[in-house]
N, C-alpha and C positions, 0 to 999 in steps of 0.2 A: 690367105689371112686378111683379116679386116684392115682397111686403111692401108693396104700394101705392106703391112708389117710382116716380115718373115718369122719373127719370134715374138710371142705374146707372153708376158710374165705377170702373174698375180702374186704379189709378195705378202699382202696383208690378209690374214684369215685367222679366225679364232683357233686357239690351241688348247689342248688339255693342260691342266695345271701341273707344276712340278710334283706336287703331292700325289696326284692321280697316277702319273708315270711311275713314281717311286713305289706306289702301292702294288703295282702289277709286275715290277721288275723282278725277275727270277722265278715267277710263277710259270708252271707248264702251260704251253699254248692250248692244250686240251681243256684245261680249267677255264680259260678265257672263252673258248668257243662254246663250252657248255653254259657258262654264265651269260653268254650272248645269244641264247636261244638255240644253241647247238648249230650255230652258223657263223660265217665270217672267215673261214679258212680259205686261203688261196689254193687254187687247183694243185693237186698233188704232183702234177707233171712239172711244176716249177719247184725244183728240189734244191737243197743246199749243196754247194760244191766245195765247201771247206768244213772243217770241224767247227760247229757253231755252239757258242755259249749263249744261254738265254739272254735276250735283250728286250727292251721296250723303248718306244719312241713315238714320234709324230710323223704322220704321212706327209711327204712332199711329192706331188704327182708331176709326171713328165709325159707329155704326148709327143712322140717323135715320128718323123717320117721314117718309113722302112729303110734299112741300110744307111742310117745316118745317126751320128752321135753328137752333133753340135749342141742339141738341147740338153743332153746328159751332162756335158761339161759345163754348160751355162748354169744348170741347176745346182752344181756344186757351189758356185759363188752365191747362190740365193739361199742355200741351206743353212740352218742354224744347228749348233751342236745337238746331237740326239735325234736329228731327223732321219727318217728312213726313206730313201729314194725309190719310187716306183716308176720304172722306165717302160712305158708302153711303146711297142714297136710294130703293132699290128701283127705280132707273132712272126716276124721276119726270120727266116731260118737259113739264109744263104751266107751270112757273115755275122761275126760277133758285133754286139753294140758297144761293149766296153771291155777293157782289159786291165792289167795291173797298174799301168800308168794312171789311168782314170782313178783306179782304186786308191792309189797313193795320194792323189789330190783330195779325194773324198775323205780318206782317213784323217788327213791333216786338218780338214775343215770340221771334223768331229761327227761326220755322218756315221750313224749307228749300223746301217745295213743297206744293201742294195737288192732290189727285187725287180726282175724283168721278165716279160713274156717272150723275149728273144733269146739270143745266145750270148755267151761270154767267151773269153779266151784267157790265157795266162793263169790257169788254176793254181799252179805252184806259187805264183806271185801273190795271188789273193791269200793263199794260206800263210805266207810269210807276213803279210800285212795284218792278218787276223781280222780282216773285214768280212763279216758274213755276206755271202752273195748267193742268191737263188735265181735259177734260170731254167729255160727249157732244154738247154744243151750247150755244147762247146764246139767252136769252130775256130781255126787259126785265121780265117779270112777277116779282113778289117773293113770298116764301113767308111762312108763319106762324111763330110762336115759341111753341109749346105743348108740344113733346115728344110722346110719350115717346121714349126712345132709350137707347143704351149707348155708353160710351167705354171702349176698352181690351180689348174682347172680340173674339173671332175673327169675321171677316166674309168673304164672297166678293164680290169686286168686279172687274169686267172679266174674269171667268172665272178669277180666281186667288184661292185661299184665302189670306188675309192675317191674321197675328196681330201684335199689338203687340209690338215687339222684333225683327221681321224686318229684314233689311238691304235698303235701297232704293237703286237707282242709276237716274238719269234723264238724258235729253238730248233733242235735237230728234227723235230716232227714237222715243222712248217711254219707258216706265217698266218696270223689271225688279225683281221682288221675290224675294229669296233667303230661304227659311225659316231661322230662326235655327239650327235643328238641322242645316242643310245648309251652313252657312257654311264650316266647315273643309274639307268636300269640294269646295266651289266654289273655294276658294283653291288646292287641289291641281290642279283642272282648269284654273285660270287660268294656271298655269305653261306648260302645253301650248299654250293659246290664244295667249298672248303670243308664244311662239316661232313659231307658225304665222303669225300676223299680221305680225310684224316680218320674218320670212323672205320672205313674199310681197311686202312693200313693197320689200325689197332686190332681188328678182327683177324687179319692175316698173321700179325705178330703173335697173337694169342693161340694160333694153331687151327683156327676155324677153316672149314673147307668150302663154304658157300656164302654168298652175300645175304644180308638180312632180308632183302626183299624177295628172294627167289621163290620160297614155298608159297607165300601169299600170292604172288603173281601167277604161279602155276595153277593154284586153286581157282583164281579168277578166270583164267583163259580156258581151263579144263584140260585134263590129261586122260587119255585112254591107254591102258597098258595092253600090249599085244601078247605078252606071255608072262 
């Protein structure tokens, strides 16, 4: 680490407004991904390990040494209510990075969810806490607490580049990250997505058996009947 510092912390970064977070809270993650150019979803292998209610919040990034959770615990003290912790571990798979004790502190701090490319443990404890947690897997093994690492700097986790201050939406399908610079564009796209989804729901409720676009699309691409 620079200047001999084992831990680097960036606390000050631009955040989505409370109104922006409120507008996407409760919306399906798929809607947000579609409005975000059909992109932004974290790798499907980072799956939820408890029953997840939809949430929205602000990304707080953590870059940790493999087999170490000093930075994860430190990030809890940095987090603001509603933050989503992204714990990068270089996909370490020999020990859990966090368990329910960490989860308890995070829940008390107001953390909205935890996402890691590593492993977790104490799944039942997380379920009792009601804290959404997404991970690559589970292991009873525990990590060290030595560092080094960084909080608040850009990381790539689950195939998505994430910066602290990005908008996050999650549910039982997964987690979608919208870069802060793309939030306004996502909201423009969300208008179209909302119309499309609600329109489809109405067609289904009315008993229709195919989407409005199907026949037109088939005609455009061409269909050859074999019999």
